[in-house]
N, C-alpha and C positions, 0 to 999 in steps of 0.2 A: 624284298631282299635282294640286294646284288652280292653275289657271292663268287669269290676267288677261291679255287682248290688247287694247291700244288702247282700253281702257274708259272712256268718259265718261258721266256721268250729270246732266243738267241739272234743276234746279229754278227755275222761274221767272226763268230768263235766268242763273242763277247755276250755276256748274260745282261741282258736290260731288264729282264725281271727273273728272280732266282727263288724259285720255289716258294712263291707268294700264297698265303692262305690268309684271307681276311673277308669280314662279311661287313657291309654298310646297308645300314636299316632306314626305313622309312621315318620321316620326321627328325631327322638328324643332319647338322651341317658339319662336314668333317673339312679340316684343314690338311693337305697333303703338304709336308715340309721336306726340305733335303735340297742339297746343291745342284746343279746341272749334271745331269747322268746319272741320277740316283734311281731313276725309274718312274717318276712321276706323270710324266706324259704318255710314256708307254702304256702305263695303268689305265689311262684314261682313254686312249685309242683302242685299248683291247676291248675294255667295256663298251665303246661305241661300237664295235665290230668293224673298225679299221684296220686293227692289225691281229692275226690270228696267233693264239700262242703255240709254241713249239712242243709244249707238254702241258697237261693240266687242264681243267675245265672251268669256265667262266658262266654263270647263270644267273637269271634273273626270276625268281620264284620259281626255280627248278627248270625254267625253259632256257636252252643254250642260247647263247648271244649269236643274234642273228636277223633275218628280215623282220620276224615278228618283234623282237625286242626293240628295233631301232625306232619303231613307232612311239616308244615309250621313254626313249633316252635322248637328251639335248646336250650335245657338246659343242662347246667353243674352244677351237684350237688356237694355237699363238700365230699360225701363220695367217696371211690374207687369204681371203677365198671368194671374193668378190670380182665381177668384172669391172673394168674401168668406164664401160660405156654406161653402166647402170646410174640410175638415180637413187635415192633412199626409198622412193615408192616403187622402184623395180625389185629392190631387195625384199620389201615387204610381200610383193606378189610372189616372189620366186620362195619364199618361205611358206605362204599360204598353199601354193600349187604341191608342195613337197609334203607338208606336214599337216595332217587334219586337226591337230591340237594348236595351231599356231592362232593366236588370238590378236587379230588385227587392231582392236580397240586397246589392249594392255601394250602393243608396240607403239601406237600413237603416243599413249600416256608417257610411256618411257622416253621416246623421242623428244617430246616437250620439256621432260624433267631434264634431259641432257642437253637441251640446248641445240637440238638438231632439227632440221625441216625436211619434209618429205621430197621438196625439190631439189636439193642439194645433190651434188654429182659426187660419187663415190672416188673419182680419181682426184678432185679436188680436195679431199678431207685431210686433215693433218694427222700425224700418226695417234694423236690423243683422241681426236674427233671419230676416227675409224675404229679404235679400240672400243668407245663408247656405243657406235653403231653395232659391232658384233657383239657386245654385252646385251644390248637391247633386243636385238634379234633373237638370242637364245634364250633370254629371260621371258620372252613373249610367248613362248611355247610353255603350255600346261603341261609338261612332261612328268612323269613319275621320279625320273632321275635327270638332274641337271649338273653338269660338270663345266667348271669354267677353268680353263689353263692359263694361269698367270694373268688374271683379268686387268691388274695394276698396271701392267708393262705399257709403258708411254703415256701413262696419265701422271699430269703433273702432281705434287704435293698437294696444292690447293684443291685438286678436282678429285683426290683419292676418297676423300669423306663422301663425295657425291656418289661415286661408284659403290662405295659400301652401303649408303642409303638405298641406292637404286634395288641392289640385292634384296635388302631387308623388304622394300615396298613391292618387289614381284614373285618373292620366294613363296611357294605352295606350302602350307605348314606341314602337308603330310609328304612332301617329296624328301627324296634322298638327295642332298647337296654335297659335291665334291668342289673344293676350289684349292688351286696349288698357286704358293706365292712364297718369295721369299720376306715379304713384307708383313711380318708377323704380329707386330704390335698393331697394325691397321686391323689385321684379321681377328684378332682375339675377341673383340666385343660381339662378333657374330658368329663364332663357331662353337660347337660344345664337345667336338672330339678332335683329337690329333692324331694324325697318322705319320710317323717319321721314316723316313726311308733312305737307305744309302747302299749303293752299287746293285741296286734292283731287288734288295730284300727289305723286309719289315724290320724295323729297329725298336719300336715303340708304338703302341696304340693303345688309347685309352681315353677316358673323359678328360676334359679340359681341368676340371676343379679337382678332380684326383690326383693329376699330374702336379698341379701347384700346390696341393696339400703334401703331397709325398716328397717332393724337391723342394718346396718352399721357393721357386723361382718362376720366373715368366717363361713363356715358351723360347722368346728371343735369347736370353741367357743361357737357357738349357742347350740350345741348338749350337751356340757359340762354343760352349764347355764341351760338347760331345765330339765336335769336330775339331777341337784343340788337343782334346785327350784321347780321342779315338773310341772310348766306350763311357758307359755309365749304367749303373744297375739296372738290368730290365725291369718292367712292370707289367703284371699279367693284365691281358685285356678284362675289362669290366664285363658284368653279365649282361649290359646292353648290347655288347657284342655278339651275344649267342640268342638273344631273345627278342621278339618285338617290343617296341615302346608302347603301342596300343594294343 
């Protein structure tokens, strides 16, 4: 279980996370939704150990986020993070050197599925191809927690299904998976929980089907309605947020 307890992160007087308390459980796929600045990326970076909370506590199975937890958490950020001189084969070696759980066979399979080749140079990749490389490298880790920050950014509409399928193909069914995106319609087929954020705070968290039943709307419609009207009735987290699925 990845657990945030009253976590606040302040940047220059602004709260990127505001007293956030939430648990992410194994065997579930969570969609983090909200506009830019809502705290989605900061949440992921804090879980990955790249950002230190100003106050509060983040743990994985009661172990504080740090060197030990990084072995089990894979994080794909939105920024490019490969050297231009690298070929895709070098990226594979880079990951294999740093992460014991990196599966070179799975990476090769994902590359083939994505239409990428080991000899391609990183600097020659289009934005869409570079995005597919980042996704492939992250998913090739057999990590207990996998976080993808805006994985559909830079991907044309015709290729977004391919990315969704790659996540389905590579995902460990026992892993905790967090995906942030504004493209809710594309994510709805693969997620089972929704986490809606605004101004660093948790606005709503529940199972996807419970939200659909409660409001009778898609997540996209609910999102538009909320940010147009600024509020909607809160829904309490389900039992699955407080106890293990298995």
